[in-house]
N, C-alpha and C positions, 0 to 999 in steps of 0.2 A: 574745970576748962582748962585745959593745959595753953602754955605759951602755944604749941604745933597746931592745936584745933583753931586758939582763939586765929591765928594768922592764918591757917588756911580758909575760917570761914568771911577774913575781911577779903583775903584777894578773890576765892568765888563773887561774893557780890561787886567788889568792885569789875570783875571781867564781866558780869554778867553786865549789869550799870552800864559799861565802857561800850561794848557790843551793841544795847540796844541803842542807844542814842548815837553811835556811830553808824549801826544798819539805819536810822534813821534821817539821817543824813543822805544817806544813797537815795533815798528816795525824794528830796529837793531836788536833785539831778536826775532824776527821772520821770515824774511824775508831772513835772512843769509843763513838758510840749506841749500836753493836749491843751492848757492853756491859752499858750500862745497859737493856734491854730485859727482861731477868729480873727485876730487882726492880722495874720499872716494872710488869713482868705480877702478880707476886706479889703487890706490895700495893695495885692499884687494880684489877686484873681487866683490864687492858687487853688485847682479843685480839690472836690474828698476825696473822688478818686487815687486821686497823687497822693495824698494824706494816707490814705486807706492803705496802697501798696506797701506803703513807707513802714505802717504799722504792724501789718503782717509778716511782713521782713523781717522786725525787729522781736515779734515773739518767737522766730524761729534761731534767729542771731541769738537773742538773752538766754533760751534755752541750750543751745552749744554750750555758748561760754557758762552756764553752769556745771556743764557735764566736765570742763577742760577745767574749770577753776577747781574741782572737784577731785583731781587727780594734785594739783599743782599744790591745794589748799594739806593734804596729808604730808607734806614733803619740805614744806616751808613752814619759816615762824609768821604764824598767823598776824601779830603788830605788822609787821611791813608789809604783808603782802593786801591787809584792810585799806591802810591807812594811801599805799601807793595805787591803788585800784581807786579810792575815792579823788586822789588828786589827781588823778586822767580822767574822771569823767567831770570835775571841775573845770578842768582845761577844755575838753570838748565841750563842755556847755557855754564857755566864755565866747569858743570859735562860733557857737551858732549865734550869738547876739550880732557877731560881722558878716553872716548870712550874706545880707544882700551888698556889705560892702565888696567881698570875696567876687562875688558875681559880678559887679561890675568892674571890678579888677581883669579879672578874668575876661569878657567879652568887652568893653568898654562902654557900655551902656547902662543909664540907670534906669530903663524899664522897657517893655516890649517882650514876645514871645521868647523870644532869644535869652533874654535875660532872666524872666521870670524859672524856664526850663532848665537853667545854668544853676539858679539858685535851688529851685528841687533836689537836682544832683548832689549840690554840694550838702543841702540837710540831709538827705537820705545817707551820703557815705560817713556823716557826720554822727545821726543818730544812728547807726550801725556800730562804729565805733565805740559811742558813748554807752551801748548796752553790751559791749565785748567787754568792757571795763565794767559793768555793773556786774557783770558776773563772779566778781572779786568782792562781791560783800557779802552775802548769807554761807559760802561756804567756811572762811576760816571760822565765822561765828560759831556754824556748827563745828568745826572740830574743839573749839576753844569750849563751848560747852560740856562736850560730850571727856573731855579732861580734867576738867572743873568741878563738874555735878555727878553725883554716883545714878547708876543707872535707874535705882529704886525710887530717885528722887527728880528723874530727867522730864515726868511726863508734865510735871507741877511746874519745874522751874522754866523750863522751854517754854512751855504756853504762856509763861508772865512774858517771857525775851519775846513771842511772838509777835505781842501785842505792838510791838516795837512799827513794823511794816504800817498798821493801820493810824498807829499816830503819824509819822512821818509823811503818809499822804493828806491826811485832816490838815495838819499845819500849812503845808505846800501849798494845799488846796485854798487855804483863807488867805496866803499870803500874797500868791497868783491873782486869785480874784481881786485884792486888793491892787496889786499894781495894775492890771488893765482896767480898772475903773478909776485910776487918781493919775497916774505916770504919763506921758507922753505928750505931745503939742499938740495944742488944744485949733486946728482946721476947719471945726464949724462952720467957720462963716465964709470959708472960699469955697462958692458954688462948684469948681472945678472936681475941686478932690473929690466933692458928696458927689458930684454925676458919675466918677471915676468908680468909687465904693459902689454906688447902686449896681452901675453895670458887671462891675465885678463878683458883685450876688446874687445880679440877675435880677435886681429888685426894680420894679415900673414903678419910675419917683412919682406917679399920680396915686400911689398904695400909701396913705397918709400911715396908718398903723404902724407897716414892715421899715417905712423911713425915718421912724423915730431912733430903731435901730443903726442905720447908714449914718444918721448924725452924731450917735453915740460913739461908733466906730470912728468918725473923724475926726471927733473932741480928744482921741488919745494915739496918736499919730506916733508911731516908734515903742507904743507902749512893751508891745511882745518882746522888744529887744531886752527889757530888765526881768523878762520873766525867765529871764536864761541868766544874766550876769548877778543878779543878786541873791538869786538860791545858789550860783558857783561860786558867790564869795561866803556864802556862811557854809557852805562843803570846804570850800577849803579851808578853813579856821578848821570844819570838823575834822579833816584829816589830820592837820595837826596836834590836837586835842585825840586823838588814835594813837597818834604816836606817842606822844608823851604818858598818856595812864594807861594805856594797855600793854601786857606783858604775853608771852607766850604758855606754856604748859606750867604746871604746878614746880618742875623739876628747875623750870628757868629761874625758880627766884627762892631755891634753895629747899622746896616745899617735897613732903614725899609723893610718888601716881596715886591715883587710888584705885588702879585695878594694874597688877601686872604684866597685863600680856606690852604693855607700854618697853620691858625692858629685853622683849627678844628680837632679835636681828636690829640690821640698820635700816632706816627707811631708803629705799632705791635699791636695794642689793636684791640677791636672790631671792631668798629665803621672803623678803617681804614681796615682791611681786607674785609667788605662789599664795600666801596669805591672803592680799587681796584678791588673788583669782579665786579661790576659795571661798572667802568671806562675803564679796559681792557677785562675782561675773559667775560665777557656778552655786547660789544661794537660791534656791526656789524661792523660800522668803522674800528676799530684795526683788525678783522677778515679777512676784505678785504685787507686792505692794507698788510696782514703776506702772504695771498695767490699772494699775485701781485709781492711781492717783492723774492717772490720762483722765478716767471717767469723771473722777470728782471735781477737776478742775474744767470739765465740761459744762457743767451743772453749774457750778458757781460764776463762771464768767456769762454765763448765757445768761442768768441773772441779771448780774451788773453791767455786762454790756447792753443787754437790749432792754433790762426792766423798764427804763425811763418810756421809752416808744411803745413797749407790749403795753403798761397800765392806759398811756395815752389813745393809742389806736384801739385797743382791746375791752378796756374800761375805763373809757373815756374820760380819764383823770389829767386837771390840767398839767402842764409840764412841775411847775414850782411844788404841786400834790406827788407828784412823780418822784423828784428827786429826793425828795424828806422821805418818802416809802425806802428808796435803794440805800439812803443812807441811815433808814435806821436797820433794816436788814444788816448791815457793817456793824455797826452798833450791837444790835445782837448778837452778831457773829463774833466779836471781840469778848464777849461775856460769856459766851459757848468755850470758846476756845479756853479762857481761864479754867472754867467750870469740868469740862472731860477731863482736861489735863491733871485737876486737883483729883476728880473721881477714878482718873486710873490708878493713879498712886493710892489712893485710899480704898476703894472697894474691889479695883481688878487684878491688884498685886503686880502694878506695873505692864502688863499684857493690853498695849495700846492698841492692836489688831482688834480685840473683842471689843475694845469701845468705840472703836468703829465702825463694826455688824450694827449696832444698837443707835448709831446717830446717822447713817444710812435709813434705817428701817423709818426712822424721826422725819428724813428729809422725803422719803416717799408719802408719806403719811399727810406730813403738812404742804405737802404742794396738789396731795391729790383732794382735802377739802379747800384748797386754794381754788383749784379749777371748777370743783362742783357750785362754787358759789354764782349765786343767778345774779345776773345783769339787775344795774340799779344796786347791789350791795352797799352799804356805808363803808367809808374808809378804814374803821377802825377795824374791823374785822378781817378785811384784806392785808392792810397794814400788819393787824398782829400772825396769821398765817405766814405771809413773805419773811416776817419777824423771827417766826420759829424755825423756818427752813434753816434762815442763817443763822441762828442757833448753833443747830444740828451741822449745816454744810462744813461749820468752820473747825469742828471737832476733827473730822479725817486731814484738814488740811494742813493742822498743827502737828497730830500726831503718826502721821504717816511718815515724815519726818525722823520723830523721835523713836517711830519702831524700827525707824531703816536703822539708824544708828545703833541703837542694842543691839539688832541683828547683826550688822558688821563690826560690832564692837568700836572704843574710839579711836582705834591706830589704821581704820579703812571708812568710818563715817562721812566722813565728806565726799570722799569717791561715791560710796552707795548714795549718798543724798543728791551727787552731780547726776549719775544716772539716771534717778528719780524725775527730778527736775526740766531734763529732758522731755522725758514724759509728759510730764505736768505742761507745758510750756507748747509743746506741739498739740495742744488740746486745743488752740487757739487757733486752728486751721478748721476744727467742728463748730466750736463754739463761736467762732468769728464769721470766715466765711461760708460755712457749710449752713449753720441757722439764716443767715441774709439767703443764701441762695435757696433752702428750704421754703421759706417764707414765700420768697416772689414768684416758686411754684405752686406751690399751695394759693397764692392768691390767684391764681389764674384756673384752679381746677374748682376752690369752694373759698371764695374769699371772708365768709364769714364767721370761721372754723380754723382759718391757718394758723391766729397766734396760740389756739386751743391743742392743735397738735401739735406745736411745738414743747408747750408746757406735757402732753402726752409723752412726748419722747424724750422728755427730761425724767418724767418719771419712770419709766421703763427702764434708762440709766443708772437710775438712783435703783432701782429692784438688781438691775445685774450689778453695780456695783457691790451691795451686800451680800452677794452669791461669791463675789469674786473675794471679798476679806473674809469670809467663813472658810476657804479654801485651808487658810490659816490658824483654825480656830483653834489645834493642838499646839502649836509652837511654843517655845516656852520666850518668857517675859524679855531674855537676854539671852546671848549667846558666850557672854564673859567665862562661864563655867566650862565651856569646850575648848577655852583657848590658853587659860593661865595655868602656869606650872603646878 
């Protein structure tokens, strides 16, 4: 092994590890908001509708941000792009923790409708800004990986990288769960505070079982602030770590680029704009992948967002067991992500789009088996069927981005993934609001079968997505042969 080869291997893995850890930190200041919601609802009476509107807007803003940051990522140094984005997310999260203070500063009040409405508005603005900054997480990582990893290894190594968001989300879930259960001021002995929380949550104080939750909330007044401040501090350290350990492309550390396409033209010039237009916006494969990703994310988010409610209402599973079932879905998803990435490079010669066909067939089969299980079926078969659906659905979730990167080449990979990401997160309108409205409608028509119809729709979407992927069955594994000199 030559000195250059050793050096490249070192920097390649340093880049993969640094971006994995850095992107996991982005989730610390992205997935923490949901853990603060119970505390905010209890203390201030902020409604679920208000939070729901904010979350819907978040999905749209994040998708647009991914698209815009895709353009930026292909043109700027990834080290600065990613570090500055995480720094801004940390600042936004510090501001979250001072939401009540900002509302008091603006209204001159410490409670009441005007105070709460102003606080909701403040949270809405900050959460939108936070998700605007969040878009600076994935695009620079995607660009770096296509510069440091050869096309014939990208599916395996990028699938390993893709586990970063699951790791980040899992750690922050444990951290924020601990914060909400241990931090804050204990006001459980104050009858006025307890009565106020019961009123905010519309709980009858004669309901002993539900009042246990009220007392628990009263024992941790203000804990929600630390759900923002502690992850923000960790993210701040993460931003510094990204700046210290990350570098840009191989040429920035004196190593040769792995694809000659990098040497053509200057980023931002007329030649480069024409290149992006041809390889992304006029590339039929990119548009097929974008539409497919829209449907893949509908199925994925529908299970993750509605899974616990479905399992409780339609399968009469306890919320505790339902939560574990969805967690197993995620775990099997990570395993599937790694397996399908390895299988793509090992058996399908890097043709990720073909792997996606097999994955979506698997999703349709396992969800059909799950739907056909009779009432009263033991928990293990139900969990196993959903877990295998997760095993299959996380394949395309990772491989679509890999395929897009190879079809657009590393010179326009972030732009291509930005476009696809916008389609993916637009799916939230269907998997969130759309599914909710569909369930409400079907409850009025046939309440006993309303959730079954949702699963039928998801199976239908999986079948449609299979045929969409088949449209690019004959596409090459990558487009580097069409662009190299």
